[in-house]
C-alpha positions as CSV (number, residue, x, y, z in Angstrom):
1,X,0.0,0.0,0.0
2,X,1.2,3.4,-0.9
3,X,0.9,6.5,1.3
4,X,-1.6,8.0,-1.1
5,X,-4.1,5.0,-1.0
6,X,-5.6,5.6,2.5
7,X,-9.2,5.8,1.0
8,X,-11.7,3.2,2.1
9,X,-14.1,1.8,-0.4
10,X,-17.5,2.2,1.4
11,X,-19.7,2.5,-1.6
12,X,-20.6,-0.4,-3.9
13,X,-21.0,0.2,-7.6
14,X,-24.5,-1.3,-8.4
15,X,-24.5,-0.3,-12.1
16,X,-23.5,-3.7,-13.3
17,X,-26.1,-5.4,-11.2
18,X,-28.9,-3.1,-12.6
19,X,-27.7,-3.9,-16.1
20,X,-27.9,-7.6,-15.4
21,X,-31.3,-7.3,-14.0
22,X,-32.6,-5.3,-17.1
23,X,-31.1,-8.0,-19.4
24,X,-32.9,-10.7,-17.4
25,X,-36.1,-8.8,-17.5
26,X,-35.8,-8.3,-21.3
27,X,-35.1,-12.0,-21.8
28,X,-38.1,-12.9,-19.6
29,X,-40.4,-10.5,-21.5
30,X,-39.2,-11.9,-24.9
31,X,-39.7,-15.5,-23.8
32,X,-43.2,-15.0,-22.4
33,X,-44.4,-13.2,-25.5
34,X,-42.9,-15.8,-27.7
35,X,-44.7,-18.6,-25.8
36,X,-48.1,-16.9,-26.0
37,X,-48.0,-16.6,-29.8
38,X,-49.4,-19.6,-31.6
39,X,-49.1,-21.1,-35.1
40,X,-51.6,-19.8,-37.6
41,X,-53.6,-22.6,-39.2
42,X,-56.8,-22.8,-41.4
43,X,-59.4,-24.5,-39.2
44,X,-61.9,-26.7,-40.9
45,X,-65.4,-25.7,-40.9
46,X,-68.3,-27.8,-39.7
47,X,-72.0,-27.8,-40.3
48,X,-74.5,-26.4,-37.9
49,X,-74.6,-28.3,-34.6
50,X,-77.3,-30.8,-34.3
51,X,-79.8,-30.3,-31.3
52,X,-78.8,-32.7,-28.5
53,X,-81.6,-34.5,-26.7
54,X,-80.3,-33.9,-23.2
55,X,-82.2,-33.6,-19.9
56,X,-84.3,-30.4,-19.6
57,X,-83.3,-28.3,-16.7
58,X,-86.1,-27.8,-14.1
59,X,-86.4,-24.5,-12.4
60,X,-87.8,-24.1,-8.9
61,X,-88.6,-20.6,-7.8
62,X,-89.5,-19.5,-4.3
63,X,-90.7,-15.9,-3.8
64,X,-90.8,-13.8,-0.7
65,X,-94.1,-15.1,0.4
66,X,-92.8,-18.7,0.4
67,X,-94.8,-19.6,-2.7
68,X,-93.0,-22.4,-4.7
69,X,-93.2,-22.7,-8.5
70,X,-91.9,-25.5,-10.6
71,X,-91.2,-24.2,-14.1
72,X,-93.6,-21.3,-13.6
73,X,-96.4,-23.6,-12.3
74,X,-97.6,-23.0,-8.8
75,X,-97.1,-26.0,-6.4
76,X,-96.5,-26.8,-2.7
77,X,-93.7,-28.9,-1.1
78,X,-95.5,-32.3,-1.2
79,X,-96.7,-31.8,-4.7
80,X,-93.2,-30.6,-5.7
81,X,-91.7,-33.8,-4.4
82,X,-94.3,-35.8,-6.4
83,X,-93.7,-33.9,-9.6
84,X,-89.9,-34.1,-9.4
85,X,-90.3,-37.9,-8.7
86,X,-92.3,-38.3,-11.9
87,X,-89.7,-36.3,-13.9
88,X,-86.9,-38.5,-12.4
89,X,-88.7,-41.6,-13.4
90,X,-88.6,-40.5,-17.0
91,X,-85.1,-38.9,-16.9
92,X,-82.9,-40.3,-14.2
93,X,-80.4,-37.4,-14.4
94,X,-81.6,-33.8,-14.8
95,X,-80.3,-30.5,-13.5
96,X,-82.4,-28.5,-11.0
97,X,-81.9,-24.8,-10.4
98,X,-83.4,-23.2,-7.2
99,X,-84.1,-19.5,-7.5
100,X,-85.0,-17.4,-4.4
101,X,-85.6,-13.8,-3.9
102,X,-83.3,-11.9,-1.5
103,X,-86.1,-11.7,1.0
104,X,-87.1,-15.4,0.7
105,X,-87.1,-17.2,4.1
106,X,-84.1,-19.5,4.3
107,X,-86.2,-22.3,5.8
108,X,-88.3,-22.5,2.6
109,X,-85.2,-22.8,0.4
110,X,-83.9,-25.6,2.8
111,X,-87.3,-27.4,2.5
112,X,-87.0,-27.3,-1.3
113,X,-83.5,-28.6,-1.2
114,X,-84.6,-31.3,1.2
115,X,-87.4,-32.4,-1.1
116,X,-84.9,-32.6,-4.0
117,X,-82.7,-34.8,-1.9
118,X,-85.5,-37.1,-0.9
119,X,-86.3,-37.7,-4.6
120,X,-82.5,-38.4,-5.2
121,X,-81.7,-35.3,-7.4
122,X,-77.9,-34.8,-7.2
123,X,-77.4,-32.0,-9.8
124,X,-78.7,-29.0,-8.0
125,X,-77.7,-25.3,-8.4
126,X,-78.6,-22.1,-6.7
127,X,-79.2,-19.2,-9.0
128,X,-77.5,-15.9,-8.2
129,X,-76.8,-12.7,-10.1
130,X,-73.4,-11.1,-10.2
131,X,-72.5,-8.1,-8.0
132,X,-72.6,-4.8,-9.7
């Protein structure tokens, strides 16, 4: 060591590290955009889709007063179970959607779900609307 070299090196030069990070970021951006692009092909055309004879969805609606409707036809809990049983005899698997108003008593909805369960319906959905 010479007499003029008494300086200490307290600072770190980060410029090479920043350059390295920018190069890695650039490589990452190029690789991800290259992976997203696909190969252009001429897709074959098909005729109009044929109508499929699948099971028809059944809609059960419960209003604020507790009135129950099966596909817009007024019914009560015991008749609902009978009607669903008749539909299940014709079509073993069919979807059911239960629709209830925001003010509908929760117990009525549970009674409808219980009736569906007693009939043996396993494909049940609850209708909602998306939040605004």
